[in-house]
N, C-alpha and C positions, 0 to 999 in steps of 0.2 A: 503492502500498500505505500511504504515514504520514497520507496523507489519508484512507483508512478506519480505521484505528486510533484518527484522532482523530477521528474523528465519533463510535465508536464508543465513546471512554473521556469522550466530552465530555457527554454525557447522566448518567453513574455519577456522573462529580466533580459533578455539580449538585447531583445525589439525597443525594450522600453530604454537601454542604452542608448541602443543606437536613437534612436528620436530627441531623448533628450540633448545628446552631442552634434545632432544639428540642426536640433532649434537653435542653441546656444551660439554656433558658426555664425548665422543668420541673424543674431540680434545684436543691430550696432550697439557700441560700445556707450554709456552713459556718458551724456550732454560733460557733465560734471567731470568726468577724465581729463575731457579736451579744452574745456572751456581755461582761460586764462584765471589767475589765480586772483582775479579783481573784485573785491565786496561793496556794493555800490549801498546807499545809504538808504535808507528807509522811505518805501516808495519811491525809487530808483528801479527799473531794469536792468537786471545782469545784465553781462557783453553778449554772453552765447544767446541770451535771447532776441536779443537788441541785430543781430548778426545774422541776420536773416538769412542772406545766402550763404551763408556761411565759409567768407573768403577771407577771414582773422582778422575783418577790418570795420569799420562801422562807418556807413554815410552818411549823408543828410536827410537823404529818402529815407533810412530804416533809423535814422534819432527821430526824426518826425513823429516815430513811435511815442517817446516819450518826451513829456515838455519839459520836465528838467536837463535833460540833452541835449535837445534842443535848443533852448534858454542858451545853454554854454559851449555850443557847438565848437564856430569859430573860435573862440578864445582855448578852446580844448588842446585843438589843432593847431600845435603848435610847430609842426613844419611847414603847417602850409600846402598840404599834397591835399586836401577835400577829404581825407577820411579822419575817420579818430582809430588811432592803433590801439592795441591792449593795454601799453604803457601810458598814451594820453587818455585812455578814459579809464586806467586806477588813475592815475592825478589826481584829474580833473574829479570823480565821486568822491577823495582825502580833501581834497581842498573845503576849508573850513570857505 
């Protein structure tokens, strides 16, 4: 009886492990792992949320989603390239 149960459960367990491995392979990594370490002040969207196209920069169109970021965009864009880098965003986010 025990051997019969083991024989029936063996393929089921193997299939379950394979299915779990396949699912994990296709699940995108958490954005938190890829997001820059930039803490946004209360009420301000995080860098990864604003960077809609995930190109590593926030342009004016993306910044418009946050009134706080849009308001300081031109000042925060220190090198005047038209986008906020993670570093520029972090500096602006921590500025008083």
